[in-house]
Steps between C-alpha positions, in 0.01 A plus 500: 500500500815381324405140571157552342656663194755219473220242518302678226805528272592138570149386405510706179843363413363148517250574223577375151624755245163509323312552827733785594427671167125447545513640854694811393273566202190456717634760743566747219155441350329548837690823565427616144125449547506691829707770328243539223200498737657756734571733207804712410450730798633228733849367421554126543864505388631391839292182495653385170834481680378191689480260201814654350697451822370146544594416143859613556525318833338164423585484130783705348603857407397429140157387618478819705565715193233311305257542790580872516428529127165321541413720799583813300277382214212431741547847649493654154186308402326607822588864429401483132163354595451816706647728233220755540642588841825627343543826311726326245570142393870577550455510880427125542798422277725727705371348824567144389857586395570651844338208680689247291822682592410465868424132448842449340676669791319267740585195286872576485519601867327181616714288267818649648370452855402139429844426355674648806280305742547174310877550497503570875276199563733282297806626688326443834426138404831395347853428612714784367793278402336201332155620400335209683217576739598606851381337822202728554369451149546124526307485827213687335500255208525199732216627718282530191590146394422362847156662491438357154617152607275503808205599287549254213707233679772502234863409580797732471872462562756727662876454472750677726838521324846577632809526278790282612856638495385848403726653763800354313403702195494824700827415676691387191351715224360803682150624572449631147537146368273379779233744385535370145451145627182596684364655181594187305323283756180701472519501121556122492222422745255738339562364150409152623186596690147539371344841461268429794788412733651756736869547576624723782832583660474495878844651549863401460516172307154378602206472262149365514268369230123460497355245257120531487285203399802270543483158663794305644591319177492816290700685766769233504533515123511881497754539780730229372503676164579834668785339689644344182476823303661706776783249546559501124517880498739516795722229349513698177607806700757289692341586831458270805141612564237229547147495637341371820124514531215395723187432298156457653176429318193617691188294428269573797480683835688784335706694758560874506776646278743557790473136605545385141827692477617365837424141398677524164793686657540222759498239225762693305717525812479123533642468148787732594587300811485168313750591232353774277436492123176305536122527513272369773133462418213484743121512490290697746159344571 
């Protein structure tokens, strides 16, 4: 049931902003027509909560309030068109005020719930120290990219990074300084990556980067720039930290995410054994 609901919400989230508005308004109009046809004897208030809730969830709290206002107006119009059924015109006005109050409670409650869930989802996906993605979140992203690459036959690049001499920082300056260095590394790498790229911390001083739609030449240029920028930052901080990385561009016969990580890790280890502070590039056909 949850999977079905997630699929529906995911599909609705993929709609453009204008299509979302059109969908929500169509729902309200349909419910309003049914409300009018069924007459004031049968309350349809509960059904108006559907478009209001959807508006909050797939748009924003502000959109939910606007939707609630529209729903209240439709309710009022439906009641006024059946005014003869009421002993006083004040009754429909009173009803719509009460219903609008209920709608507002739902809006604010759902907004608070959505914010809590999004915060928990963010915390579950990110490394607490650096703010980079964690391993689980990266694997999910990489799996999605592999599926996309298999479907469209587009290249992508993965780089497995290990910081050289990081242990010296912890030993000589303490773990607090080491934590600061890790944050600096993430900040430096992230500021030199594209918005579509993905950076994750795998643990300790190991990081991994996914570069979608990136061939071997573009990957070489990007990683060499990252290495230069990081070295410049560490030199400025008077720290001995450098970068070793295995970089593989995948252009066909795309392996599973676990194998991709193993292959790039092995290439990075080769850099470490051959002297560190270097990049090794490879292409997977």
